[in-house]
N, C-alpha and C positions, 0 to 999 in steps of 0.2 A: 687550624688558623683561628686567631682571636677575632671575634665579631663585635661590632659596636652595639651599644644600647640605644634606645629611643631618645629623642631630644628631651622629653619630660624627665626620664630617668636621670639623664646626665645633669640636668638642672638641680634635681634633688641631691645628687651626689656632691655637686660642687658646693651647694649651700651647706652641706654637712661640715665643711671645713670651718665655718663660723663657730661651731661648737668647740672646736679644738683650741680656740683662743681663751676659753674660760677654764679655770681650774676644776678638776673633778671633785665631787663631794661624796663621801662615803668611805667605808672601811674596805681594806683589801681582803682578798680571799685568805682563809685560814686553814691550816692542815686538818682540823677536825671536820671541815666541810668537804673533804676530798675522799673519794673511794678509788681504789686502784684495781685495774682489770688485767689479769694475766692468763696465759694459756698453758695448761699443764702438759700439753702435747709437744711443747717446744723447749728444748734444753736451754736453760738460762733465763727463761721468762719469769718463773717464780723467784729465783734467786735475785734477779734485778729488782723485782717488785719489793721483796723484803728489804733489800739494801736501801732502796729509795724511801720506803716507809719509815725505816729506822732513822735515816738521816733527816727526814722532814718531820719526824714524830707524828706520823699519821697512825691512828688507832689500828691495832692488828685486826680487829673485827671488820675493818673497812676494805679488806682484801676480797676481791671477787675472782674465784677460780673458774675458768672456762675449760671445756674440752672440745677443741675445734681443730680441723685439719691444718697442718703447718704450711699453709700456702698464703701468698699475698692477696689473692682474690678468692672470694667465696660466693656461692649462689645466694639468691634471696632466701630460699628455703633454709639454708644453713645459717644465714644471719639470724633469721627469726627464731629458729629452734635452739641454736647453740650459742648465740651471743645475746640477742635482745631479751629473750625470756629469762635466762639465768640472771642477767643484770637486773631486770625488773623485780624478780623474786627477792634478791638480796636487798635491794634498796627498800623494798616494802617492809622488810624485817628490822631494819636499823632503827635506832632510837629516833622517834619523830622530833625530839627536842634538839637533835643534832642534824639538821637538814643538810643533805648532801647537795652542794652547788656545783660540784666539779667531778669529772671522771678523768683519771690518768690511764691511758691505754699503753700497755707495755709491749716491748719487743716480743714478737711471736704471735700477736693477735692480727688477723687479716687486715689488710690496708683498705680494700675496696670491695664493694658488693657488685657483682656482675649484673648487667642488664637482664631483665626478665625475657625469656624466650617468647616468641610470637604466640605459641600455642597456650601460654599461661596468661596472656593478657585479657582473658575473659574475667579475671579477678576484678571486682569493682574498685578495689583500691588503686588500680593502675589507671583508671580513667581520671583525667585531671583537667576539667574544663577551666580551672582557675589558673593554670600554668601561664606565667607571663612570658617565659621563653624556655628553651631547652625542652619543648613539648615532645613527648614520645621517648625521651631519655629516662630510663628507669634505673640505670646504674648510678652509684654514688659512693662517696667515701664512707667507710664504716664509722669513722668518728663523727661525720656530719649527721648520720642517722642516729648515733648514740646521743647526740645533743637533744634528740626528741624522744628518748627512750621512755620518758614519763608520760608522753602523750599516747592517746589511743589511736585508732586507725586514721590515716591521712593519705592523701594522694601520693603515689610514688613517682609519677612522671613529672619531670621538670623540677624546678626549684620552688622553695617556699620562703616567703619573707621572714626575716629574723626580727622578732619584736624588740630586741635590744639594740638594733642597729641605729646609731644616731642619725643617719641620713634620712630615716623615715619620719623623724620628728614627732614620734608618739602616735603616728597613724595606726589605726586598728589593723591587726594581722590575724591570721588564723589561730595562732597560739597565744596564750598568756605567758608572761615571763616566768611564772612558776612552773611551767611545763618544759622550760628550756634549761639545759645544763651547759656549763663550760666543759669542753673536751680538749685535752692536749695529749700528745703521744710522745713517749720516751722510746725511741726506735732508731734504727740505723742498720748499716750493713752487717754488724756483728755485735755481740754483747759488750766487747771492750769499748766500742764507740759510745754505747749507751751509758756505761759507767763513767766514762770521761765526761759526758754531758752533765750528768748529775753532779760530779765533783766540780766542774768548771762553773756551774751556776752558783753553787755555794761559795766558791772562791770569790766570784765577782760580787756577790752580795756582801761579803765581809770586807773586801778590799775596794769595792767600787768598780764600775765598768768605765775604763779609761781608754782613750785612743782617738781614732778619727772616724768621721762619718763620710760615706761616699754615696752620692746619688747620680745615677747614670741616665740622664735624659737624652733625647735625640735632637731636640729642637730648642731654640732660645725661649725664654719665658714669654708667653703670649700677652699681648695687650688687649686682645678681644675679651668681651665678657663671656661668662661660662656658657650662656645660651647659644653662643656661636661656635662652640668647640665640639668636634666629633669625639667619639669614645676614646680613640687613641690620643688625640690632642689633649683631652681632659686629664687622662692619667699621666701624660707627660708633664702637663702643667702642675699636677699634684706632686710630682717629684721635686719640682722647684719649690712648692709650698712646704714639702717635708724638710728640704734643706734650710729654708728660712726659719721654720719652727724650731729645728734642732739647734741652729746657730743662735737664735734668740735665747734658748734655754741655757746656753753656756755649758752644757754637759760635756761636749767634746772639745778636745784641744784644737781641732781643725775640722771644718765642714767643707767638703768639695762637691760642687755640682758641675757636671760635665755636660754641656749641651751640644756636643758634636754627635753626628749620626753613628760614628764608630763606638764600639764598646771599650771599656777599660781593658787594657792589655797587660800581659804578664809583667809584674814589677811595678805597676802603676799605683797600687793601693797598700802601702805598708801600714801596720798598726790599725787594721780595719776592725772597728767595733760595731758600727751600724752600716747597713748597705741596703739599697733597693735600686733596681734598674730593669731595663728590658731592651731588646728582645732577641735572644739567641736560643732557638728552640732545641732543647735536649742536647745542648753543646756548651757545657760549662767552660768558662774562660778562667784560667788559673792566674788571676790578677791580684789576689789578695793574700796578705799575711794576717791571718785572723788572730785577734787577742782572745784570751780566755773569757768566755761569757758572751762572745759576739752574737749579734742578732741580725738577720738579713733575709730578704727574699727576692726572687727574680720573677718578673711578670711574663709568663709564657704558658703555653697551653697544657702541658702535661708533665710538669717538672717534679711531681711526686708520684708518677705512675709506677715507680718501683723504688725501693730502698735497699734491695738485695742483689739484683742482677749484676754480675761481676763487671761486665764491660760497659754498663750504662753510663752515659755522661749527663744524665738529667741533673739539674742544679741542686735539688734538695739532697740527693744522695752524695754528690761530690762535695757540696759545702760541708756536710756532716763529716765526711772523710777527711776534709782539710782542716776542720777545727771549729766550725760554728757551734753554738750551743742551742740555737733556736732558728727555725726557718718555717716558711709557709709555702704550700704549693698544692696543685690540683692532681687528682688521680686520673683525670680524663679532661677533655675539653670543657672548660668552665664558662667561657665567654668573659671578656675583659672586665665587665661590670661585676663579676662575682668576687674579684680580689678586694681585700681591704684597700681603701684609698690611701696611698702612702702619706699624703699630707695629714690625714687624720690619725693614722696608726702611729707614726713616729712622734708626732707632737703630743699625743696623749701619753705615749710611753715615757717621753722625756719629762712630763709633769711629775712623775714619781708617785702618784697617789694610788694607782691601781697596779695589780700584778699583770704579768704578760698575758695570762689567760683571760683576765677581765678586759684588757685592751683589745685583744683579739675578738672577744665576744661583741663588744660594742661597735667594732669597725667592720664586722663581717656581715655582708648584706643578706646572704641566703643560707638556708639549712636544707637538709635532705638533698645535698648537692655534692660538689666535687672537692671542696677545699679541706686541707689538713694543716693543723698546727703541730709541728714537731718541736718539742721543747717542754720544759717544766712549767705548767701554768701558774705555779706559785712564785715563779721567778720575779723578783723586783730588782732590776739592775740599778735603779736610782732611788734615793731617798726623796721624799716630798720637799719642794723648795718653799 
């Protein structure tokens, strides 16, 4: 079940929307700043990595080969030995003049780090007096841990504030920005889906992302100030803000905001290019006809807990099977305030200044936690206006 944040946190989150009204300044992520992580133990992982790197013109020396068990979940010990340390070693050897800002994790690399067993919790890293919430939870998304692969030891229980997150307004965090990497994952139920994602992103960049935007709120847009909204109400209000921001941008031929409690139903969403909504736990609703390059996510507790299990109906897996090019979801219970705020994410994306990975980074509140971006972080669906 999704849980609410404190009132102070919610005020901070809502104030973050103010930043979304101003254009971004700075350069987008470049291929030379990307390293790609593949698993030699999984068929298709290296092939997909090479295909992606060739299409994106990422230097061949930026391929990081891992040897890790072909499972979606690994132990903390396996993560440290077979993922974290090899990645650190390769990054340390690369040309310092070509600073790596981003990791792309390929099909075949584990999705999540399992919680540490009780008998292992004597490890001082597990003690986390600074945890704001999720205290005691030591499991996390592999990608969220890799965002901190340049950092030295840090507490493993609970989440850690992201220094790039706009909602914190420059507030001091445990990490400097130089210690944090963008991490995106090119993954899915099978290699063919991953190749399709790569091709769809490049197609959309060349042709433009065209179609309609759908935002599935449950309640009418509130008139109350942010300080009076609960966590659920605030995220619902942010779906209204996302619709307003995307409509103002003029990027989509139509923007639809549905404020009924019911979800979109089959056939409701033709030509879907952008989507965000909530809350159907692990039960994808096949309401969408996705265009090539579509981006969307569903706010619910564990929608990226698997990308492989055949009969699973979690939203990330099903959206990828049905045709989206990028989605976001948690590998375990994240609490609602761990999701990128829709009004911030989609408005920044529509500005066109930053890549998908950069937009995700500045709208993601917490690291060493549960969230995953499935999609090409270099993807720029819109040109700057």
